[in-house]
C-alpha positions as protocol buffer text, in pm:
chain_id: "A"
residue {
  index: 1
  type: MET
  ca { x: 2667 y: 15324 z: -8275 }
}
residue {
  index: 2
  type: GLY
  ca { x: 2816 y: 15609 z: -8398 }
}
residue {
  index: 3
  type: PHE
  ca { x: 3245 y: 15748 z: -8340 }
}
residue {
  index: 4
  type: LEU
  ca { x: 3160 y: 16011 z: -8107 }
}
residue {
  index: 5
  type: LEU
  ca { x: 2943 y: 15766 z: -7857 }
}
residue {
  index: 6
  type: ASP
  ca { x: 3205 y: 15484 z: -7921 }
}
residue {
  index: 7
  type: ASN
  ca { x: 3523 y: 15593 z: -7899 }
}
residue {
  index: 8
  type: CYS
  ca { x: 3449 y: 15966 z: -7695 }
}
residue {
  index: 9
  type: ARG
  ca { x: 3419 y: 16146 z: -7365 }
}
residue {
  index: 10
  type: ILE
  ca { x: 3195 y: 16428 z: -7351 }
}
residue {
  index: 11
  type: PHE
  ca { x: 3366 y: 16730 z: -7107 }
}
residue {
  index: 12
  type: SER
  ca { x: 3243 y: 17011 z: -6997 }
}
residue {
  index: 13
  type: HIS
  ca { x: 3536 y: 17313 z: -7147 }
}
residue {
  index: 14
  type: THR
  ca { x: 3669 y: 17447 z: -6854 }
}
residue {
  index: 15
  type: GLU
  ca { x: 4066 y: 17392 z: -6934 }
}
residue {
  index: 16
  type: LYS
  ca { x: 4267 y: 17618 z: -7227 }
}
residue {
  index: 17
  type: MET
  ca { x: 4340 y: 17332 z: -7533 }
}
residue {
  index: 18
  type: LEU
  ca { x: 4683 y: 17420 z: -7589 }
}
residue {
  index: 19
  type: ASN
  ca { x: 4688 y: 17219 z: -7900 }
}
residue {
  index: 20
  type: PHE
  ca { x: 4392 y: 17333 z: -8065 }
}
residue {
  index: 21
  type: SER
  ca { x: 4288 y: 17402 z: -8410 }
}
residue {
  index: 22
  type: CYS
  ca { x: 4035 y: 17333 z: -8625 }
}
residue {
  index: 23
  type: GLY
  ca { x: 4223 y: 17480 z: -8902 }
}
residue {
  index: 24
  type: ASP
  ca { x: 3932 y: 17839 z: -8844 }
}
residue {
  index: 25
  type: LYS
  ca { x: 4185 y: 18107 z: -8752 }
}
residue {
  index: 26
  type: ASP
  ca { x: 3801 y: 18251 z: -8607 }
}
residue {
  index: 27
  type: LEU
  ca { x: 3711 y: 17908 z: -8439 }
}
residue {
  index: 28
  type: ASP
  ca { x: 4028 y: 17901 z: -8290 }
}
residue {
  index: 29
  type: ASP
  ca { x: 4080 y: 18196 z: -8143 }
}
residue {
  index: 30
  type: PHE
  ca { x: 3740 y: 18207 z: -7960 }
}
residue {
  index: 31
  type: PHE
  ca { x: 3798 y: 17832 z: -7789 }
}
residue {
  index: 32
  type: LEU
  ca { x: 4158 y: 17866 z: -7734 }
}
residue {
  index: 33
  type: ASN
  ca { x: 4042 y: 18260 z: -7613 }
}
residue {
  index: 34
  type: ASP
  ca { x: 3732 y: 18349 z: -7555 }
}
residue {
  index: 35
  type: ALA
  ca { x: 3519 y: 18023 z: -7467 }
}
residue {
  index: 36
  type: ALA
  ca { x: 3608 y: 18042 z: -7126 }
}
residue {
  index: 37
  type: LYS
  ca { x: 3498 y: 18420 z: -7069 }
}
residue {
  index: 38
  type: TYR
  ca { x: 3171 y: 18390 z: -7253 }
}
residue {
  index: 39
  type: GLN
  ca { x: 3110 y: 18076 z: -7036 }
}
residue {
  index: 40
  type: GLN
  ca { x: 3238 y: 18309 z: -6737 }
}
residue {
  index: 41
  type: GLN
  ca { x: 2942 y: 18528 z: -6768 }
}
residue {
  index: 42
  type: LEU
  ca { x: 2691 y: 18226 z: -6853 }
}
residue {
  index: 43
  type: LEU
  ca { x: 2692 y: 18346 z: -7205 }
}
residue {
  index: 44
  type: CYS
  ca { x: 2719 y: 18029 z: -7363 }
}
residue {
  index: 45
  type: LYS
  ca { x: 2867 y: 17637 z: -7257 }
}
residue {
  index: 46
  type: SER
  ca { x: 3151 y: 17493 z: -7442 }
}
residue {
  index: 47
  type: TYR
  ca { x: 3216 y: 17133 z: -7429 }
}
residue {
  index: 48
  type: THR
  ca { x: 3442 y: 16899 z: -7617 }
}
residue {
  index: 49
  type: PHE
  ca { x: 3499 y: 16538 z: -7713 }
}
residue {
  index: 50
  type: ARG
  ca { x: 3794 y: 16355 z: -7661 }
}
residue {
  index: 51
  type: LEU
  ca { x: 3891 y: 16046 z: -7740 }
}
residue {
  index: 52
  type: LYS
  ca { x: 3806 y: 15775 z: -7451 }
}
residue {
  index: 53
  type: SER
  ca { x: 4169 y: 15633 z: -7469 }
}
residue {
  index: 54
  type: ASP
  ca { x: 4309 y: 15922 z: -7472 }
}
residue {
  index: 55
  type: ASP
  ca { x: 4179 y: 16250 z: -7333 }
}
residue {
  index: 56
  type: ALA
  ca { x: 4473 y: 16480 z: -7472 }
}
residue {
  index: 57
  type: VAL
  ca { x: 4276 y: 16439 z: -7782 }
}
residue {
  index: 58
  type: VAL
  ca { x: 4029 y: 16675 z: -7901 }
}
residue {
  index: 59
  type: VAL
  ca { x: 3770 y: 16524 z: -8148 }
}
residue {
  index: 60
  type: CYS
  ca { x: 3546 y: 16836 z: -8141 }
}
residue {
  index: 61
  type: VAL
  ca { x: 3452 y: 17091 z: -7983 }
}
residue {
  index: 62
  type: PHE
  ca { x: 3122 y: 17337 z: -7996 }
}
residue {
  index: 63
  type: THR
  ca { x: 2954 y: 17586 z: -7754 }
}
residue {
  index: 64
  type: LEU
  ca { x: 2571 y: 17620 z: -7674 }
}
residue {
  index: 65
  type: SER
  ca { x: 2391 y: 17937 z: -7591 }
}
residue {
  index: 66
  type: ASN
  ca { x: 1982 y: 17982 z: -7538 }
}
residue {
  index: 67
  type: SER
  ca { x: 1814 y: 18273 z: -7790 }
}
residue {
  index: 68
  type: SER
  ca { x: 1903 y: 18565 z: -7827 }
}
residue {
  index: 69
  type: ILE
  ca { x: 1737 y: 18981 z: -7758 }
}
residue {
  index: 70
  type: ASP
  ca { x: 1843 y: 19213 z: -8004 }
}
residue {
  index: 71
  type: ALA
  ca { x: 1970 y: 19494 z: -7861 }
}
residue {
  index: 72
  type: ARG
  ca { x: 1978 y: 19695 z: -8154 }
}
residue {
  index: 73
  type: ASN
  ca { x: 1596 y: 19699 z: -8118 }
}
residue {
  index: 74
  type: LEU
  ca { x: 1576 y: 19812 z: -7745 }
}
residue {
  index: 75
  type: PRO
  ca { x: 1465 y: 20169 z: -7671 }
}
residue {
  index: 76
  type: ASN
  ca { x: 1821 y: 20323 z: -7487 }
}
residue {
  index: 77
  type: ASN
  ca { x: 1712 y: 20279 z: -7181 }
}
residue {
  index: 78
  type: ARG
  ca { x: 1624 y: 19916 z: -7208 }
}
residue {
  index: 79
  type: CYS
  ca { x: 1969 y: 19874 z: -7357 }
}
residue {
  index: 80
  type: ARG
  ca { x: 2151 y: 20032 z: -7084 }
}
residue {
  index: 81
  type: LYS
  ca { x: 1988 y: 19859 z: -6826 }
}
residue {
  index: 82
  type: LEU
  ca { x: 2103 y: 19541 z: -7039 }
}
residue {
  index: 83
  type: THR
  ca { x: 2481 y: 19619 z: -7099 }
}
residue {
  index: 84
  type: GLU
  ca { x: 2527 y: 19753 z: -6780 }
}
residue {
  index: 85
  type: ASN
  ca { x: 2461 y: 19445 z: -6613 }
}
residue {
  index: 86
  type: VAL
  ca { x: 2694 y: 19203 z: -6799 }
}
residue {
  index: 87
  type: PRO
  ca { x: 3068 y: 19250 z: -6737 }
}
residue {
  index: 88
  type: TYR
  ca { x: 3235 y: 19175 z: -6987 }
}
residue {
  index: 89
  type: GLU
  ca { x: 3503 y: 19399 z: -7197 }
}
residue {
  index: 90
  type: LYS
  ca { x: 3220 y: 19355 z: -7573 }
}
residue {
  index: 91
  type: SER
  ca { x: 2947 y: 19516 z: -7618 }
}
residue {
  index: 92
  type: LEU
  ca { x: 2757 y: 19317 z: -7804 }
}
residue {
  index: 93
  type: SER
  ca { x: 2462 y: 19349 z: -8093 }
}
residue {
  index: 94
  type: SER
  ca { x: 2277 y: 19067 z: -7881 }
}
residue {
  index: 95
  type: TYR
  ca { x: 2200 y: 18856 z: -7547 }
}
residue {
  index: 96
  type: PRO
  ca { x: 2135 y: 18510 z: -7460 }
}
residue {
  index: 97
  type: ALA
  ca { x: 1801 y: 18492 z: -7322 }
}
residue {
  index: 98
  type: THR
  ca { x: 1549 y: 18222 z: -7251 }
}
residue {
  index: 99
  type: SER
  ca { x: 1172 y: 18243 z: -7393 }
}
């Protein structure tokens, strides 16, 4: 049917991938250092496709997140209320949301 379906299994991205590199410095940094933090804060959910024959081989990694609220368009009091309830070390300009 397709390479991923026939040759891979999907896993929740929960552990560090020490040997991961897709060749894009920003993406490598996100999946190696930030994806687990974002997942803990429920800002996204990351997955890996790994070879059925060798789980150590990562074929692809992707992240899903909901729609978002642009915090820059919120009144100051609403923005403060939103940001104080998100325990993450960075302030974001938008936050995941479900509509």
